[in-house]
N, C-alpha and C positions, 0 to 999 in steps of 0.2 A: 405571505412571508414578508415580515417587516424586520427592518433594524432599528432598534430601540437605544438611545444613549441612558446610561446611567454613572451614577459614582461609585468606583471601585471601591472596595474595602478598604480600610483604613491599612490593616496587615496584609493586603492581598499575595504580597511576595511571600511573607514568611509563610502563610498558609499552604501555596501551591507548592513551596519547596519542601515543605514537611509532608507533602503527598508524594515526592519525587520528582517533581519537575525542575530539577535543578537549573535548566538552560531557558527561567522565566524570561532572561533577557536576552536580545538581540544586540551586542554593542551598550548603547544607552537607551536602547528603545526596549520597549516591553514585548516580546514572544506571546507570553500570555496577556491578553488584551479583554478585560472586564470592564471596559467602559464602557462598552456596547454587547448587546447580545441581540439573536436573532429567534422571532417570536413565528412557530408555524401553527396551522390549525391541525385539528387531527386527522380532517383529510388529506391535507399536504403531505403528513406523515406516512398514511396510508400507502400515497402515489408515490413516493420516494421509495417505499419499500417493496411496492409491486415491481417498479421499473427496477431493482437491485435483481430481485427474483429473476425477472425476466432477462437481465443482461447475464447472468451467471448460466442461465439456460443456454443461451446462445453461444456465449463462451465456451461451453462443453461441445456443441456442434462443432464452432470452428477450429476447436483444437482436434477431433476426429478428424475433420478434413485436411488440415496441414498434415496430421500422421498418412492418412490415405493418399494423399496426393502427392506426398512427399514434396513439402514444398518449403524444407529447411533453409536452402540457399537464400530464396528470396527474404528472408530475415535474419540472415547472415549468422545463423547459427552454425558451428563448425561440424563438419563430417565427423569427427571422432566423437561428439557427443550426442549424434542422433541414435546409437543403440540403444544408450542408456535412456534418452527419452522415452525410445518405443516400450521399453521394459518397463519404466516406471509407470508409464500412462497405463498401460495394459493391466499391471498388477493393483493399481490404485492403493498406493500407500497412503498414510495419512497426511491431509493438507488440512492445516488449521485455519488459516486466515488469509486475506487479502481486503484491498481497498480500491472500489470504483471512484475515481475522480466526475464528477458530475457538474454540469452547468445548468442551472435550475433559477428559473425568473419567477416562478410563480403559475407557470403553465407550462413550458415545455421541459422535459429532462434529457439533457443530451450526455451520452458517455464522451468523455474527454479523454480516459486512458485507464489502463487497469494496473495498479502496483499490487501485482499478486505474488512476488518473490520475498520482498524485503520492505513491506509497507512501515512507516513509522507516523508520528502524532497519534499512537495508539493511547499511551498513558493518559495524555490531556482528553481524548475522547472519551475512554473508559472510565477513569476514577477522577481526575481533576475538574472535570464541567460537572459530573453528578456532584460533587461535593459543593461546588458553587451552586448549584440548584438548591440544595438542600438548605444552604445558609441564606440563599437571597428571597428564592421562590417555592419554599417549601410545599405548597399546594399544588403546584404547577406540575408538569410531568416532562419526559425528556423520552428521545427516541434513542434508547440505550440499552441494551439488555448484553453487550459486550463481554463484559467481568464475566456473569453468571455462565453465558456460552461457551468462554475460554475453559473454566472451571470444568464445566460437564464435558466437554470434548477430552481434557486432559484426563479425566477420571474414565473415560469409557476406554481410553488407550491404554490404560495402566497395566491391562494383561498381556498386553501387546508388544509393547516398548521393553527392549532389556535394557535395565538399569546399571549404573546411573544413568540420567538422562541428561546429557550434557548440553548447557546454554553456552555458545559462542558468539563471541562479537568483534569487529574491529576496535583496534588503538585509535579512537577519534576524540578530538580535542573539545568538545562542546558537551560530552557526556549523555548526548541523545541515543545514540546506540546502547550504552552501556545502562540506562535507566530503561529503555526498551526491553533489553533483554531480562534486564531484573524484574522487571515486571511481570514479563511472560513467565519467567521461571517461579514467581510467589505465584501465580494462576495455577501451575503446576504442583507445588509444595501443597497449596490449598487442596488439590486433588488426592493426596496423598501418594506423589509419585515421589522417587529418590533422586536429587538433583545435583550438578554439579556447575559451576561456572569457570569458564578460561577467557583467555583471547583466542582469536583465530591462530596468529601466530606460536601459539602454546600448544597446539594439536601437533602431535609427531607420527610419523611412518616408518613402519620398519615391516621386512617382508614376510617375518614370521608372522605378526601379530596385526597386520594392520594398521589402521589408526590408533593412536595410544595417546595418553595423557601425559601429564609431568611426571607421574611416577610410574610410568610403561603400561599401565593397564589399559587393555583393548577398548576402545570406544566402539559401543555398537549401537546407539541413539544420539543423535545430534541434531540439535535446533540451532541454526547458524543465521545470524544477522548479518549477512555477507552474500551480494549477488552472485549468481549462478553464471552470470556472462563474464563475471571477473575471474571465478574459479576455474573454468574450463581452459583459459589461457595460461594460467598459473601451474607449475609445477606440483605443487599440491592438489592442484584440483584435477590434474591427470589422473592420479590414484582414484579418485572419486569418480571419474567417470568410467576409468578401466574396470574397477573392482566396484562396481556400482550397489550390488546387491548384499554388500558384506555390511552396509551401515544404514541404518534409517535414518535418511536424511530428512529434515522437515526446515524448509519446504522443500518437497520433492523436485528432481531437476526436471520433470514436464512442465514446471511453472515457467520456465524458459520461453515458452509458448505464447502465454499471457502477459507475462512481463515485457514482451517485446512490444512496440510500438506501429510495429507491421499488422499486428492483431487487427487494429482499427481497419485496414485497407480491407482485410480478409472477411473481417464481419460487414463491411459496407457492399461486398462482391456477393455474397450469402444472403444478405438480408437488405437489399436495397430500398431505401425510403422507409426503413424501420423509425417508429416513431423517436427511439431511444439511440439513435444513431446520427452522426453526422457524415457528409459525402467523405470519402478518404480513398487517397490511391497512393501507391509505393513510388510513381516514376515520375509524375506531374501533378500540378495542383487541380483540384475539382472544377468544373464549369464555372460554377460561382466565382466571382471576383474577388471576394476576402476569403483569406486562407491562413492557415499555420502550416508552418515547415518544422515537423521536430524529428531529429535524429532517431533512429530506431531502438537506441537502448541510452538515451541522455536521463538524467537523474535531476531532479530539484528544478526542473525550468531551464537548465543548462543548452545552450546553443540554439534555442528556439528564435523562429523568424515568424514575427505576423505582421501580414499585409492586409491594409485594409484601404478604403477611401481616404481616410484618416491620416495614411501615412504608413510607413514600415517602422517597425520596432524589433530588434535584436537584444537577444543575450549572449553572454559569453560564457566559454566552457572549453572544454576537451573532447567534445564527442560530434560524430557526424563522418567520420571515415567509414562506419558500417552503413552508410545509407541513411535516406529519409523517408519520412512518410507524410504527406500532404493531406490535411483536412481542413473541411469548412470552418469558416470563425463561428465559435459558440456563442448563442446569447446569453454572456454573462451579464447579471443584472449591475447597475451603477447605484450604489447608495451615496449620495454626497462624496463621490469619489472613492469608495470602496467598493472593491470587487470581490463577491464571495465565490469560492469554488466550494463544494459539499463533497467530501470523503465519506463515501459511505461503505461501512465495514461489512465484510461476508465473513462469519464464522462458523466452517464445518458444513461450508457451501450454501448458508441462510443469510440474509440479512438480518442485520443484528444492532445497528444504531449509526449514527452519525456523527463527524465532526467538520467544522467550517474553518476554512483558511481565508484570509482577505488578506488584499494586496492594494496599494494606491497605483499599482501598475496593471496592465490588462495580462500580465503573466506572472502565474503562481511560481514563487522560487522558496529557496530554504530559508529566507528572513521573512515570509509572509508571515502574518499574526494569527494565531489562533483564538478564534472569538465564540463563546460558549452559546448553549439554544435553549429553547425549551417550547414547549406545545401546550394547549390547553386541553385538558380533558373535554369530551363531549359533556 
């Protein structure tokens, strides 16, 4: 694993915006950063793929454990949501995607968290870095079958989902949620599904028809880029929980088990000393001195406290009332002040590719840069 610098394409911003990455800047700084790239060996890619498959396997075991042992309260999951979670777990409804965030230094691969419900940085991982590869290094390869796997999964679900399949997003300023949902919709369209796009606040409810669109048509299949942990506390979400089976929700509500950082502690409890896990506990720091305290439901690096011999780093945010998990400090590499975290994508339960976010800080946040990657074939 190497970080190499390179001169960006003169028209890079125009190129990536034409591919849908309208949020290619964070303020006056590039979010999409092609002044560098990461180069892996084929063996390293194989190891990342194998680790992703292994983490998916043990997460399935952990999910079953949470349900069998009724450990919902420890994860701050509301009692009202438990029945729907159990129902959806047992029914195995469609689950399309997720993203493991991994620390990797060329040797050890360690799980930082699982973004299993509403992962973003998808368009840049699936499409934008692929076009970058074709433009700059057409004879190299990339760990990236995300697009093909998404289309294949939607095609598989064509006869299962009652149409149209609605794609819903929050009204968010940067455009990231809209473009992520638009890209997912594009993959479903490519698979031959009939789709529609709307905002979450445009979804209505009436007692006769259930969830309805702006034309009062019943909605039976909804992909939502909106977290379940928010929905279950809203009046809108109470209908989704109480009448869970009337809509095919993607992602399903059982993803609350995996998108919760309490999963990290349960994984360590079930699989102590697993090579891809860091020590983690729900109520106190691990025995090792350096650790990270994370709110169970925090997003984009909010309200993180990092404690190490070098000092304490804290990020701001609105999370923490739900409780915390304490995780051993990960060996995130330092490339001349740049700290990369690998987002390893899971599509239909299988490893599908990676995207890399890097930061000059030890915590990855919503302003961390996306840097493309490649690997050299054997």
